[in-house]
Every structure is written in C-alpha cells, then in structure tokens.
N, C-alpha and C positions, 0 to 999 in steps of 0.2 A: 196588273193585279198581283197581290202577294202570292208566292208559290209555296208549295209544300216542301219543307226541308227534310233532310235525312234523319234528323232527330229534333228533340225539343230545344229550341233556342230562346225560349221565354226567359228573360232575366228575372232575378229575385228582388234586387234593390231598386232597379229602375222601374218606374210606373209603366204599365201596359194596360190597354183596355181588355175587358173580359173577352171580347171578340170584335171583329170588324175593324174598320179604319179609325186611326186618330192622327192628327198632326198638331198644329200650334196650341200651346198652352194659353188659356184664356181666363180672365176673371180671377187672378190669383189674389186671394184675400184671406186674412186671418180673423177669426171671429169666435169668441167664447171657447177657446181651447181647440179649435178646429182650423186646420189649414185646408181651404177649399181649392180644388183644382177643377176648373172647367176646361174643356178642350174641344177642338174641332173634331167632329165625329160623324161618320156615315153609318147609321145603324143597319144599313141594308147589305153590307158586304165589306171585305178587306180591300177596298179600293176607294180612291177619292170619289165623292159623290155629293148628293144633296146635304149640305152642311147643317148640323145641329150643334148644340152645346152639350157634350157629355159632361158627367159630373162625378167627382169622387172627393172624399174627405180623409184627413189623416191627423193624428195627434203628434206625429213625430217625423213626417215627411218620408217615411220608409214603408210603413204598413198602411195600406189604403182600403177604404170601404167604398165600394161602387154604389152609386145612387142613381135614381132614375134620370133620364134626360131632362135637362133644365130648360132649354129653349128650343122650340120647334119653328120651322119656317112658317110664314104667313103670306098675306097678299103683297107685302112689301119685298119679299124675297127670302132666300135662305139666310142662315145665321152665320156670318163670317166672324173673324176674330175681334176681340175687344178686351175690356177690363172690368173690374168691379172694385168698389170701395165700401168700407163700413162707415155709414153715415151716423156717427155717434151722437151728433147734435141735432139730428133730424132736420137738416137744412132743406131737404127735399120735401118734407111734409108727408112722406110716405109711412113714417112710423106710426104706431098705434098702441095704445094701452101701455105706454112706457117702453115699448120694444123699438130699438133702433133698426132701421132697415139696411140690408145689403142692396146697393144700387149697381146694376150692371149697365154698361154702355157697349154697344156692339154694332158692327156693320151689317146692314141688310143688303144682300146682293140680289137685285132684281134688274129692272130696266136700267137703273142707275144704282151706284153704291151710295148709301145714305146711313146716317148714324141714328140708332134708336136706343131707348133705355127700358129697363124693367126692374122691378124690385121684389124683395122677398123679406118676410118677417121671421121665417123659420130656417132660412138658409137652404131650403130644398125646393119649395114651390115658388115660382116666379110669376108675377103679373106684369104684362106689358103696359106701358104708359099709353093712354088713348090719344095723346098728342103727338105720337111718333109720325115722322122722324123729327128728332130734336135738332139735327144738323142736316137739312135737306140739300140735295145736289142734283143738278140736271145737266152739268157741263163737263165735269172731270171724269175721264174714263177710269181712273184709279184714285179712289178716295176711301180709305179704310183703316181698320185696326186702331180705334181710339184707345188711348191710355190715359186714364184719369189720374191726376196727382194733386197734392195740396200745394197751392200757390202762396208761400209765406209772405211775399212782397205785397200782394193785394188782399191777403187774408180771405181767400176764396178758393174755389176749385179751379183747377186748370185741366186742360186736355191737349194732348199732342196727337195729331192724326196724319197718316201718310197720304201724300197727294202727288203721285207721280214721282218726279225726281227731287222731291223736297218734303218737308213736313210743315203743317200749319199748327198754330197755337190758338187756344180758345180759353175764355174765362167765364165762370158762372158762379152765382150765389146759391143756386138751388138745384143744380144738376139737370134742370129742365130747360132753362133759357141760356143760350150761349152766345158770346160775342167773340169774333175773331180779333186777335191782338197782334199777330205777327207770323213770320215764316223763317225757316232756315233751310238753305240749300238753293241751288245745287253746288254752291261753293264748298270745296272740301270733299266733294263726292268722288272719291278715288275709284269707286266701282260703278260702272255704268249699269243702267237698268232701273227698275221700279224699286223705290224704297218701301219697306214693309215693317210692320210690327215695331213702331218706335216706343221708346220708354225714356222718361226724363226724371231724374232724381238727384238729390244732393248727398254728398259724403263729406264728413269732416276730416281735415288733415292738417296737422301742425297749427291748430287753432283757427283755421280758415275753412270756409265753405266752398267746395268745388262742385260744380254741376256736371253731371254725366248724361250724355245723350247716346242711347243705343239705337241703331238702325240696322235692320236686316236688309242685306243688299242683294240685288239680282245678280245673275251669273256673268262672269267674264273670265279671262285668263288669270287675272290677279287673285280672284277669290275662289277658284276651283268650284264653280257652280253656284254656291249660295252660302254666305257666311254673315256673321254679325260684326259690324264695325262700330267702334265707339269714338266719341269726341269728348274732350274735356273743355270746360269753359265757364261761362257765367249765365245766369238767368235774371233778367231785370224786371220780371213780372209780366212782360209782354212776349218776349221771344228769347231763345237761346243764342248766345254768341260764342263761337269757338275761339279759343285762345291761340290756335294755329301752331301748337307745339309739335304736331306730327306732320312730316313732309311726305309721308307715304301711308298707305292704309294700316291702321292698327286694329287687329281683329281681337274680339273678346276671347275667342277660342282658336288655338292654332290647329286643331283637328278639323275634320270635314263633316262631322255628324253632330252639329249643334246649330239650329236655325230657329228663328221666330221667337227667341227667348225674351222674357220680361221678368219683372220683379214683383214681390208680394207687397200688398197694401196692409197697413196697420200692424207692422212688426217692428220691434226695436232694432233689429239688424236688417240690412238690405239683402234679402234672399232671392236668388235667381233660379229660374227653371227654364229649360229650353226643350225644343223638340229634338230628339236624339237621332235624327236621320238627315240625310241630304236629299232635297226634293228631286235631284237629278235621277236617282235610282230608288227612291223610297218605295214606290209601288211594286217593285220587283223582288223585294227581299224575301228570303225563304222561311217565312214564319207561319204560313198556313192560315189558321182561322183568325188570326189577328195581324194587323200591320201598323206599326208605329210604337214609339216609346218616348219617354221623357229622359232628359239627362238627370244626373244626380243633382240634388239641391246644393247650391253653393252660397256661401256668405261672401259678399263683395266688399272690398275695401280698396284704399289707395296706398300704394307702396312706392317709396323713393328707391330708385335703383341706380347703381354706379354708372351703368352704361346707357340707360334709356330714360333717365329722368323719372318723372311721376308716371306710374302705370296703374291700370286697374287690375286688381288681383282677385282670385277666387279660391275659396277653401271648401273642400268637400265636407258636407254635414252628415256623413254616414260612418265616421270612425267608431262611434259607440256601438255599432252593429257587430263589431269584430272582437274577438277575445285577445288573450295575451300574446305578446310577440315571442316567436320561437325562431332562433337562428337557423338559417338554412344550411344544411350540411351535405347537400347532394341528393337528398331523398326526393320522394314524389311530392307534387303540389297537393295542397289540401282541398280536394274537390274542385267544383266548378265556380265557386264564389270565394274570393279571398282578397286580402289586402297585402300587397307586396311592397316592401320598402327597401330600396337599394341606395347605399351611400358610398361615395368615393370621390375621386378627383381624376381629371384627364379623360381621354377617350374611353368609352366603355359601351359594349353592346350586351343587352340582356335578351335571351332568346327563349321563349316558351315553345314547347314542341309536344306533339302527340305521337301515338304509335304508328301513324300513317306517314310520318315525315313532314307534316305541315308545321309551319313555324310563324310565330308572331314576334317581331323584333322591335326593340325600342332602346333608347340610350342617349349618349352624348358623343358626337363625332369629333374628328380632329380639328374641325373649324369652330369648336365650342358651340355647336348648334345642337339643340335637342331634336330628336327625330322619332318617328314611328314608321314601321314598314309592315304592311299587311299583304305584300305581294305573294307570299307563300303561306298565308295564315289559314286557308281553308277553302271552302266552296265559294266560288266567285263567278261562275259562268252564267248566273242569272242576269247579269248586266254587263254589257260591253264597257260602259263607263266605269263601273265598280272594279272591273278586272284590269283596267288600264293603269299604266305606271303613274299617270297624272293623279289618279285618286288613291293609289296604293302606297306611294312613298311621299312623305312630307316632312319638312324640317323648318325650324325657326331659330334665330339666334338667341342665345341667352343674354340677359341684361346684367349678368354677373360673371366674374372670373373666379377660378379656384374651385374649391370643393362644391359638391352638389348632393342633393337628396332627391331621389325619384320615388314618388308614391304612385303605385298602380292599383286602382280598384278594378278587379276583373270580375265580371258578373255574367257568366255563361256565354253571352255573345256581345255584350257591351263592355267596353273598357275605357277608363279615363285615367290619364297620366298627368300628375301635377309635379311641378318643381319650382325652385327658387321663390319660395313664399307665395306660390300661386300666381306669379307674374307670367308664367307659361303653363298652359295645360292643353291637352289634346283629347278630344272625344272621338272615339272610333268604334264602329261595329265590325265584328269578325264572325265567321261562321265555320269553325273547324268541324270536320266530319266526325271527329272523335275528340273527347275532352283533352285539354293539355294536361299532361301528367309530369313532364320533365322540364328542366330549366338548365341553361348554360349561361355563364357570365364570362365574357371576354374582356379583359382589361381590369382596372383597379376598382372593384366593387364588392361590397359586402351586403348580403341580403338577410332580411328577417321576414317571416310570414305570419299572418294572422288569419285564423279560421273564422268563418261566420259563426256567431253564437247560435245555440239551439233556440 
C-alpha cells in the first residue's frame, strides 16, 4: 500500500488521480477537442484492488479535468485494461441522432478473462453491450488488454490481444463481431513472462510504411522487472511479422518507470502515454492519498541512427509549458518543476542536489552510454527493490557518436531524460526529502534552465 511521504511528491505535469490507486492507461482516444484518458483505478484506496476505469479529459495533455468513473465491474468481472476508438462512420450502429460513438473494448476479469465492449455518445456515460463478451474465453489463463486499431489492408477494424507469451489478432466490421486472423510470438520474445498491453500502429518513414508492435513484458534479469519492448516489421492484414532487425531486446524506454503504455486513437500524430511506475515497487511509493501516475505524453516517430539503424523515438509534448531559456551560472534551480537542457561532448555528469546531501545524477559516461543514477537521490527505504543498485543505476548505449543534448523534465518526483532525437529516454521517479536546489556539472557541458509558466 502507498505510504505517507515526508512531503508532497505529487507531480504537476504528470497525470495523477485525485486519490487512491491508478495504473495502466486505457481507452486513449481524441474526440471533439478532448484527449480522453481512462485508467485502471481502485476507488477504495491507494492500493491495487477491484479494477474500474477511472476517467479524465484534457485539451492539451497537461491540464486534466477529473470525471466520474466510466466503467464499473459487473457479473462478468472487474474491468481490466483495454482501448477505445472514435467510430466516426458509426460502423457499430451505436451512434444516434448524428452523434458518432466512442466505443471501448476492455477485459473483464472474472472466472476467465474475456473481452467486452461499451459505448458512449457524450464521452462520459457508457452503456455496456448486452451481447458481451464479444471475445469469449474459457481456456486461456491470460487473455487481456485488447487494443483496437484501424486495419487498412482489409478496410476494417483490427484488435490485438495479449494471450500468454504471444498476441492474437482479430478483425471486425462492426466492433461487435470478431474473427481471429493470426498470432505473433513467442518468437523474438527476449523477455520471459506474460505479454501485456500490446499496441499495433504504423509510422511513415522515407516514403515507406513501417508497422510497430509494442508489448509490455513480464519481469526477468534483462528488463529489470517490467518494461515495454518494441518490434518493427509489417502487417499483412491478418498478423504482424517482425523483420528481425533486433538481436536483443529493444526497449521503448531505457528507464524503469514506464509500463503498460499505449497510443491515442484519432490523432494526426502517434501520441504515447504510459504508466509512470514499475509494478515491482509501485504499491509502496511514498505518495500517501494517491498511488500512481502517467508518463509525460510523447510523440512517436522513426529515426535513422548511425550506430543502431532504424529506431523508435519519442519527443516530450510539454515544452510549451515552460518559459524562456536562461543560461545557468551556478545559481539555484528554479523551483521543483523545470526543464533543464545540457549540451556538450564526451563524458559528463550532471548532479542535482539538495540541502540534505541527496543527489540525482545523469549524463554520458566514458563508454558513450547515457545513464541515470538515483542511488543517493532521496528516500528509498520504502522498498528493498527500489533501494537496490539493480533499480538505482541504469545505462544504455547511444546510437550516435560526438556531441549530445540532454533534456531533463523534472517534475517534483518524476523526471524524464531525453537525448539523441529521442532515440534514448529514461523515465524515473525519485523522492528527495527536500527539493533539489543546486546543480554541479562535471565534464564538458553547458546548461540552460526553463521555469514552469504561471
């Protein structure tokens, strides 16, 4: 259960629930100027429990309005993760009086895990389909997290669903009747364990369409508990085929606090949002009345790199929340929320520190690896795992040589580091007992700071 911290660790830019527990983002869909965020939620306390779909909306992915719970458990079970789409052409038939519906597809966790749907005409109140479940299951112990997408090959809806150590693909004309078309896995499963929260989408690169499959992977020594792996390849309308370009795991996020992330439906750009904690220690974090947060929203793209070939990149969509750049001259850091940009070349360590001697470090090491180090960053006794070196220090090789630019968004207790056109980024939580007010830079680096706008 979430514990009470020494001070308020609630971030400003990262979404958090008003109170109680949240984990996986669900039903990410854009509709009539609103970004909808549904999420796994226990309304009874700051601990994992009977899952509902919490709900919030935003016009800019930064400022959120909390709305009533969207989906409650019923006789088929609690409401696990899923997705939502804006059915503009009313293929489902749920639309009425010229209003197109939002259709949600979600796992019901009861005696078995099965997939159900519900719809809404106002984006707030949902009605469950009387024919649920639309994807029944009585044999698979793990069958969950449906992600609906548009299938351009068959000109229909598609869905990818996690099924143990693989994913299954389905096709539908009306979002109510589904046909299984294929599978992917366990080939290429570099991380053992149950696959969760898949997402399938395409990105354009160099005049070609590349399909991307995201899969949240269960824990082992390779992925430090739980992380998101991605595959690049092709989708023939029935199933995804990996092109085999990675001979080892390629993680979406090199940090340890980004899991179960998926992308938005009905947006021009491919916008990603993840759960900003690691399930190994999430329920022990010192945040008191609430437990859980989302990562910053990111625009995903494909980037050619000199040393790694084609890679999935992420760009933070919160830069507009900050003011003008001010060169750092050794003064104090501007509050508890800021954007820090450090440029340089060669090895460099940036150290944020507070009055108690606690330090959060990041930078580029002599092996040309980007790194983060929260081993002395603040309070960590709430979890043996969180306090261990395994979870405190992590590095990843750059896909570039030469100069670098490090962008750190620091948000009270959540920090995200981006570099090399977003081909590497690290999401980490830290809990300093006092705010960081000082900074030291060891090596060749020049820093500018940006305050949060009023």
